[in-house]
C-alpha positions in Angstrom: -18.7 2.1 -6.5 -17.8 -1.1 -8.5 -20.8 -3.2 -8.9 -18.4 -6.5 -8.3 -14.9 -7.0 -6.9 -13.6 -9.6 -8.9 -12.1 -13.1 -6.7 -8.7 -11.9 -7.9 -8.6 -8.6 -6.5 -8.8 -10.3 -2.7 -6.5 -12.5 -3.8 -4.4 -9.3 -4.3 -5.2 -7.9 -0.8 -4.5 -11.1 0.9 -1.2 -11.3 -0.4 -0.3 -7.5 0.3 -1.6 -8.1 3.8 0.8 -11.1 4.1 3.7 -8.6 2.8 3.6 -11.0 -0.2 4.1 -7.4 -2.3 5.7 -8.8 -5.3 2.9 -11.7 -5.7 0.3 -8.8 -5.3 1.8 -6.9 -7.7 1.9 -9.9 -10.0 -2.0 -10.2 -9.3 -3.2 -7.0 -9.3 -1.1 -5.7 -12.6 -2.9 -8.8 -14.2 -6.4 -7.1 -12.8 -5.0 -3.1 -13.7 -4.3 -4.4 -17.6 -7.4 -6.0 -18.1 -9.6 -3.0 -16.3 -11.2 0.4 -17.4 -11.6 3.8 -15.2 -12.5 4.2 -12.7 -11.1 0.3 -11.0 -8.0 1.2 -13.0 -6.6 3.6 -11.4 -7.5 2.4 -8.3 -6.0 -0.9 -9.0 -2.5 0.8 -9.6 -2.3 3.2 -6.5 -2.7 0.1 -4.7 0.1 -2.0 -6.7 2.3 1.4 -6.4 1.9 1.0 -2.7 2.2 -2.5 -2.7 6.0 -2.2 -4.9 6.7 0.9 -2.9 6.8 -1.9 0.0 8.8 -4.6 -2.0 11.5 -1.9 -2.7 11.9 -0.8 1.1 11.7 -4.6 1.6 15.1 -4.3 -0.2 16.2 -0.8 1.0 15.3 0.5 -1.9 14.6 4.2 0.0 13.9 6.4 -3.4 11.9 3.7 -5.2 9.8 3.2 -1.8 9.7 7.5 -1.3 8.7 7.8 -5.0 6.5 4.7 -5.1 4.3 5.5 -2.3 3.9 9.2 -3.0 2.1 7.9 -6.7 0.1 5.7 -4.9 -1.2 7.7 -2.1 -2.0 10.4 -5.0 -4.1 8.1 -7.5 -5.7 6.9 -4.2 -7.4 10.3 -3.4 -9.9 10.2 -5.3 -11.4 6.8 -3.8 -11.7 7.8 -0.2 -13.4 7.3 2.0 -14.4 3.5 0.7 -14.1 2.0 -2.9 -14.8 -1.4 -4.0 -15.6 -2.5 0.1 -11.9 -1.1 1.0 -11.5 2.1 3.5 -9.5 3.7 1.4 -8.7 6.1 3.7 -7.4 4.8 6.2 -5.1 2.5 3.9 -3.8 6.4 2.5 -3.4 7.8 6.0 -1.1 5.0 7.0 0.5 5.1 4.0 1.1 9.0 3.9 2.4 8.3 7.8 5.0 6.0 6.5 5.7 7.9 3.7 6.4 11.2 5.7 8.7 9.2 8.2 10.9 7.7 5.5 11.3 11.4 4.0 12.6 12.7 7.8 14.6 9.6 8.0 16.2 9.7 5.4 17.9 6.6 3.1 20.5 6.3 5.9 17.9 5.0 8.0 16.0 2.7 5.8 17.3 -0.9 7.2 15.7 0.1 11.0 12.8 0.3 9.1 13.3 -2.5 7.3 14.5 -5.0 10.4 11.5 -3.3 12.3 8.8 -4.2 10.0 9.8 -7.5 9.2 9.4 -8.7 12.9 6.5 -7.3 13.3 3.6 -4.8 11.4 4.7 -1.5 13.8 7.9 0.6 13.5 8.6 2.4 16.8 11.1 5.4 17.5 11.0 7.6 20.5 8.9 9.8 18.2 5.9 7.8 16.9 4.6 4.4 16.4 4.0 3.9 12.6 1.7 0.6 11.4 2.6 -0.9 8.3 0.0 0.0 5.9 -2.9 -2.9 5.6 -6.0 -3.1 3.7 -9.0 -3.3 5.2 -12.6 -5.0 4.1 -15.4 -2.4 5.1 -18.9 -4.2 6.0 -21.1 -3.4 3.5 -24.4 -1.1 4.4 
């Protein structure tokens, strides 16, 4: 567990949860570049998921799928919680989105984007997906 979580990290979390993925990328990249392990890989995992969602917003299916997978992979070592974040839930939501995008294929990316622009959910006949959010956990 990180001893102290920098204020810039919480700024990046707010940017992520407000769908400002490009700003989140800039904020977390600055932290990532200055950090050492184990924080470095943690920041990179969240950063990659932010960039994946940025790519999704630009209808870049391939970029979204690749970076979701890479970010999820990096975060697996930080579950269930790390740095006051529910990493497990964040990873589950990201994995569900990744699987849905892979099943839908690039031709359906516009459908995802359209629904996520108006709400934080994607609904089709088989499932309801939540847009990944970073949730802070209560300290024990």
